[in-house]
C-alpha positions in Angstrom: -31.4 4.2 20.4 -33.5 5.0 23.5 -36.8 3.0 23.8 -39.6 3.6 26.3 -40.5 0.8 28.6 -43.7 0.0 26.7 -41.7 -0.5 23.5 -39.1 -2.7 25.2 -42.0 -4.9 26.6 -43.4 -5.0 23.1 -40.1 -6.2 21.5 -39.7 -8.9 24.2 -43.1 -10.3 23.5 -42.4 -10.8 19.7 -40.6 -14.1 20.4 -43.3 -15.9 22.3 -45.9 -14.5 19.8 -43.8 -16.1 17.0 -43.8 -19.4 18.9 -47.5 -19.6 19.6 -48.2 -21.4 16.2 -45.9 -24.2 17.3 -48.0 -25.0 20.4 -49.4 -28.5 19.7 -46.9 -29.1 16.9 -43.8 -29.1 19.3 -44.4 -31.6 22.1 -44.1 -29.9 25.5 -43.9 -26.3 24.2 -45.8 -24.0 26.5 -46.1 -20.2 26.1 -47.6 -18.0 28.8 -48.5 -14.3 28.0 -49.8 -12.5 31.1 -49.8 -8.9 32.2 -47.4 -9.7 35.1 -45.3 -12.4 33.3 -44.2 -13.9 30.0 -42.8 -17.4 29.8 -41.6 -19.9 27.3 -40.8 -23.6 28.1 -39.7 -26.5 25.9 -38.2 -29.4 28.0 -37.1 -31.2 24.8 -34.6 -28.4 24.4 -33.2 -27.9 27.9 -31.5 -24.5 27.3 -32.2 -21.2 29.0 -32.9 -19.7 25.5 -36.0 -22.0 25.2 -36.9 -22.1 28.9 -37.2 -18.7 30.7 -39.5 -16.4 32.4 -39.3 -12.6 31.6 -41.3 -9.4 31.7 -42.0 -9.9 35.4 -44.1 -6.9 36.3 -45.3 -7.0 39.8 -45.6 -4.7 42.9 -43.4 -5.0 46.0 -46.4 -6.8 47.6 -46.9 -9.4 44.9 -43.3 -10.0 43.5 -42.3 -12.7 46.0 -45.3 -14.9 45.2 -44.7 -14.4 41.4 -41.1 -15.6 41.8 -42.4 -18.6 43.8 -44.7 -19.3 41.0 -42.0 -19.3 38.3 -39.7 -21.3 40.5 -42.2 -24.0 41.1 -43.2 -24.1 37.4 -39.8 -24.8 36.1 -39.1 -27.4 38.9 -42.2 -29.2 38.0 -40.8 -29.6 34.5 -37.4 -30.8 35.8 -35.8 -27.5 34.6 -33.6 -24.9 36.3 -35.6 -21.8 36.9 -34.4 -19.0 34.6 -35.6 -15.4 34.9 -34.4 -12.7 32.5 -34.6 -9.1 33.7 -35.0 -6.0 31.2 -35.6 -2.4 32.0 -39.3 -3.1 31.6 -39.5 -5.4 34.7 -40.6 -4.3 38.1 -40.0 -3.7 41.0 -36.6 -2.1 40.6 -35.0 -4.3 43.2 -35.6 -7.6 41.4 -31.9 -8.3 40.9 -31.3 -8.2 44.7 -34.5 -10.3 45.4 -33.3 -13.0 43.0 -29.8 -13.1 44.4 -31.1 -13.5 47.9 -33.1 -16.5 46.6 -30.0 -18.2 45.2 -30.4 -17.2 41.6 -27.0 -16.6 40.0 -26.5 -13.7 37.6 -25.3 -14.9 34.2 -22.5 -13.3 32.2 -22.5 -11.5 29.8 -25.6 -9.6 29.5 -27.9 -10.4 26.5 -28.0 -7.4 24.0 -31.2 -6.8 22.0 -30.6 -5.0 18.7 -33.3 -3.6 16.4 -33.4 -2.6 12.7 -36.4 -0.3 12.4 -37.9 1.1 9.2 -36.7 -1.7 7.1 -39.1 -0.9 4.3 -37.2 2.4 3.8 -33.7 0.9 4.0 -31.4 0.2 0.9 -30.4 -3.3 0.5 -26.5 -3.7 0.2 -25.0 -5.6 -2.7 -24.1 -9.2 -2.1 -21.8 -11.7 -3.5 -23.4 -13.7 -6.3 -21.1 -16.7 -5.4 -23.0 -17.1 -2.1 -26.3 -19.0 -2.7 -29.0 -18.7 0.0 -31.6 -21.4 0.1 -34.7 -21.9 2.3 -34.6 -25.3 4.1 -37.2 -27.9 3.2 -38.4 -30.8 5.4 -35.8 -33.1 3.8 -33.0 -30.8 4.7 -33.6 -30.3 8.4 -30.9 -32.9 9.2 -28.4 -30.9 7.1 -29.4 -27.6 8.7 -28.8 -29.1 12.2 -25.5 -30.6 11.3 -24.3 -27.2 9.9 -25.7 -25.3 12.9 -24.1 -27.7 15.4 -20.8 -27.4 13.6 -21.1 -23.6 13.4 -21.8 -23.4 17.1 -19.1 -26.0 17.9 -21.7 -28.3 19.6 -20.9 -32.0 20.2 -22.3 -34.2 17.4 -24.8 -35.9 19.9 -26.6 -32.6 19.9 -27.7 -33.0 16.3 -30.7 -35.3 17.0 -32.0 -32.9 19.6 -31.7 -30.0 17.2 -33.5 -32.0 14.5 -36.3 -32.8 16.9 -36.6 -29.1 17.9 -36.5 -27.8 14.3 -38.8 -30.2 12.5 -42.1 -28.9 13.8 -41.3 -25.4 12.6 -40.5 -26.5 9.0 -43.4 -25.5 6.8 -44.9 -23.1 9.3 -45.8 -19.8 7.6 -44.0 -17.6 10.2 -40.7 -19.7 10.5 -38.0 -19.7 7.8 -34.6 -21.6 8.0 -31.9 -20.9 5.5 -28.6 -22.3 4.5 -25.8 -20.3 2.8 -23.8 -22.3 0.2 -20.6 -21.7 -1.8 -20.9 -24.1 -4.7 -22.5 -27.3 -3.2 -21.0 -26.7 0.3 -23.4 -25.4 3.1 -21.4 -23.1 5.3 -23.9 -21.1 7.3 -27.3 -21.0 8.9 -29.9 -18.5 9.9 -33.5 -18.5 11.1 -36.2 -15.9 10.7 -39.3 -15.9 12.9 -42.2 -13.4 11.9 -45.1 -11.9 13.7 -47.1 -9.3 11.6 -44.6 -6.7 10.5 -42.0 -7.9 13.0 -39.2 -10.5 12.6 -36.6 -12.1 14.9 -33.4 -13.5 13.5 -31.7 -16.4 15.2 -29.5 -19.5 14.7 -27.0 -17.3 12.8 -23.8 -19.2 12.5 -21.0 -19.9 10.1 -18.5 -22.9 10.1 -15.4 -22.0 12.0 -13.2 -22.2 9.0 -15.1 -19.5 7.2 -15.4 -17.0 10.2 -14.1 -13.7 9.1 -15.3 -14.1 5.7 -18.4 -12.2 4.2 -20.5 -15.4 4.3 -22.8 -14.5 7.3 -23.1 -10.9 6.0 -24.3 -12.1 2.6 -26.6 -14.6 4.1 -28.2 -12.1 6.5 -28.6 -9.4 3.9 -30.3 -11.9 1.5 -32.7 -13.1 4.2 -33.5 -9.7 5.5 -34.2 -8.5 2.0 -36.7 -11.4 1.6 -38.4 -10.5 4.9 -38.7 -6.9 3.7 -40.3 -8.0 0.6 -42.9 -9.8 2.8 -43.8 -6.6 4.7 -41.5 -6.8 7.6 -40.5 -3.3 8.9 -38.8 -4.1 12.2 -36.2 -6.9 12.7 -34.9 -7.9 16.1 -31.8 -9.8 17.0 -30.4 -10.8 20.3 -26.8 -11.9 21.2 -24.4 -12.7 24.1 -21.5 -12.8 21.8 -20.1 -9.5 22.6 -18.9 -6.3 20.9 -17.6 -8.0 17.7 -20.9 -9.6 16.8 -22.9 -6.5 17.9 -20.6 -4.5 15.5 -21.5 -6.9 12.7 -25.2 -6.4 13.4 -24.7 -2.6 13.3 -23.0 -3.0 9.9 -26.2 -4.8 8.9 -28.3 -1.8 10.0 -29.1 -2.8 13.6 -28.9 -0.5 16.6 -28.6 -1.5 20.3 -32.1 -1.3 21.8 -31.6 -2.6 25.4 -30.0 -5.2 27.4 -31.3 -8.1 29.6 -29.7 -10.0 32.4 -30.3 -13.7 33.0 -30.6 -15.2 36.5 -30.5 -19.0 36.9 -31.3 -21.0 40.1 -28.5 -23.4 40.1 
């Protein structure tokens, strides 16, 4: 899949547009959408996934001041400045400029995949033994526990996950799902929507069930629901490498572009 730079920028903006309804509901969340910069920040969830600047689009004369602005912004919130570069960023020598300032390139690159024309796609058959259920307010703790176990996070991360997830429960454009076999929850996934676009995230399966069809069945069920609600393009992003990218391709996704993270350590 070859995308023009305008479409890459459009895809990168879907996440902050999805998050805008949470401003005010999630303490500390800030979203900046400017012509020269896009930025999301949530100090309660101190991860580069939730605290990053991207789509820097400046000239050679203005880029240094823009990098200064981003750096001071994150430092003022007691966060490590994180900047993600995609093909839509300018000027072209941004990687060298960041490295000279002490930003460290993160490995591996972040792959963005897109499933376009979902409305015209056929939905694969799924295993009826795998039950998919949307998470309600009373189940946010269960979702956080399963997600933490799936990502092999330490148990002390669960309260932070609950605090981060709670404001999105009940929001019309956020849906969290659990996948069950019998009464046992085994996998998680989240869908965030903006108009006819959706982003999938928080996809994980308990270690003892990896290699099974659980996550495939969960993803297909959830994506079918999104299609039924008018979604026509679904985006996913991952740093988990070729195997997970292969899984997404099996689900109908194609590699759209890659981003590289730079963190001032």
